[in-house]
C-alpha positions, 0 to 999 in steps of 0.5 A: 605414781599416776595410773598407767595406760592399760597398754603398759600395765602388767598382770599380777600373774607374772611368773618368776623369770630366770636367765635360762631359756625355756623350751617351747613345751615349757611356755604357755600362752593364754588367750583371754577372749569372749564369744562373738568378738571378731578381734578375739577370733583374729587373735586366736588365728594368730595364736594357733599359728605361732604356737603350732609352729613353735610347739608351744601349748596355748589355752583359751580363757572366756571372761564371761566365765571368770569374774576375776578375768572380766574384772581385770581385762574387760576393756582390753580383750583379746588379751594374750598372756605369756607365761602368765604375764601380759604380752599384748591386747586388742591386736596380736602381732604374729612377729612380736609373739613369735619373738617373745616365745623364741627368746 
């Protein structure tokens, strides 16, 4: 199979999906970023807003401090994972993130 565009690649950190809807506090958003990245700063504003409004915990990860994350995501940052699966990269849509966390 031919290589897929980075936009369509999925993380190997996917979690097992279930048919049951998760409560907001059971979700986790991860923002993978690096210092000095203006797109990362913009993404963090969106993540903080949406997660704060929905009560979803989030964490920030710095690719300069994690070799594995750097190898996997260095050309895509910022990257947003939802429950361990890649949700988006470069630009974060507030509407799309809200929808993903509400489903």
